[in-house]
C-alpha positions, 0 to 999 in steps of 0.5 A: 198234851193241850194244844192251846196257848196260855196267856203269856204265849198269846201275848208273845204271839201278838207282840211278834206279829206286830213287831215283824210286820212293822220292823222286818216285813218282806220289803226289808228282805228286798232291800237286803237283796238289792243292796247285796248285803254281805251280812245277810241280816240287819244287825240293828234289827237283831239288837231290837229283837234282843231288846224284845226278848226274842233272842234269849227266848230259850236262854235261862233267866240266870243268864239273861234270857226270858226262858219262855220255851220252844213253843213261844220260840215257834210263835216268833219263828212263825211270824218271821216266816210270814214276813221272810225276816232275815236274822240269826234267830235259828242259828243262834237263839235256837241251835246254839242256845240249846247246845250251850245248855250242855256246856260247862258253867264257864261256857254258859256264862261266856256265851248265853248272856251274849246270845240273849243280849244280841251281842253274839252270833253263833253257828252250828258247823255240822253238815258236810255233804249235799244232804243232811247226815250227822252220822256221816261226819268225817271231820276229825278231832285228834288229841294234840297236847292238852287239846285237839287238832281239827281237820275237815270241811263243813258246808251250809253253815248258816250264818257261819261267815259272820259267826263269833264262834262256831260249834263244830261237830267232829269225830273223835272215835269210831268210823264214818256212819257211827252215831257214837264217837262224835264230839262238839267243840267251841271254835274261834272262826279266826283261829289259824288253819280256818278258811271261810267262804261265804255262800249266798243261798237261793233265798238271799240269806248267807251260809258258809263253807268252812275248812279246817286244817290242823286247827288247834283247840284247847281241852276247854273247847269241848262242849259236853262229853268226849264222844257224846256229841250225838246225845247233845245233837239229838236235842239241838236238832229236835229244837231246830227242826221244830222251830224250822217247821214253825217258820215253814208254817208261817211262810206257807200260811202267808203264801197261801193267804197272799194267793187267795187274796190274788185270785179274789181280785184277778180276772180272766175272761171277764170272771174273777178266777177265784170263782173257778171251781178247780182253784177253789178245790185246790185252795180248800185242800191246801187250807186243810193241809196247813191246819193239820200241819199247824197242830203238828207244830204246836204238838211237837214244840209242846212235847219239847217243852214238856221233855217228852221222851219222843219229842225228837220224833214229834219235831221231825214229823212237822219238819217233814210234813211242812217241807211238803205242805209249805212247798205245795203252798208256794208252788200252788201260789206261783201257778195261781198267780200265773206268769207273774208268779215267777217274777220278783214283782210279787212276793210269792216267788220269794216265799218259794225260795225261803221255803226251799231252803228251810225244806233242806235244813236239818233234813228234808221229808225223805230224810225223816221218813227214812229215819223213822223207818229205820228206828222202827225196823221197817 
């Protein structure tokens, strides 16, 4: 497994770097926050991202995408992390697009081209409690006529308040805690019996709480096989975790670089604080941790593209690692900035908030360490 970028990937990285720095820098997030935008992202920017091929980066070419793979998608996500760019890239271009690859030909034809063109926003409605726990799904889908009837509630549905369709995980058999017995459904969020409550996350992005009360869906809404939802979710979450790790890498790296630039200029007692040995040691340690994490991200996304049998574990590793390392980068940044690090005058606090949310999405470090331990009978 070569941990190097090919010519096309280098081109994609450079294009993404220039695009997000110009079109969606941290200043754009500040404007969204100040305007209290209810969408949580700029739809015009999303259309421009689609025109650049970012929205359809893992969508097959026959459905209008560029199909460059998950490593290329990670390069885009890293630049989004560096600029704190708000968009439905993770929810729609990664999670939804990956899930729909398991759909029927009709489902693929209906939604994948709309993802690639930036016409659709699709949200994964999976988690139900305060922590990530797919096997703990309690939302039910019971047979009803020629379809199913959904009952339950979902929390932290990223972009769920503006989604054109929801991918809902529901239990069709088994008991809470069983991996088997889950199924996925494509559900219109405007269906009778659905109520959606927008929630503003600490990073100024939007998620939603979605309640289902006797929501009728047809048999054609089933995505994948009945009771086989976890097989699909394993691939979807592996992709999501790998791309979230890439965004964490970008956010953590930028927080680190901003902090280094600050301590090279800030004076205390007549001395540049970057000359203090204690801060140099802390910066060196953080640099080393970020470089190790970078290799883990590239390796995981490469394994995903190559279809490695342990790709899911490989993707969980950088998600867990960067949940800790990027958090450390933001915390060290705030401390080295001093009191002003806690204000909105400097960007470091905004990076801390985004990192904190990404840390929780699709499982924090403790979740993945526990999963690894259980899988290896520890």
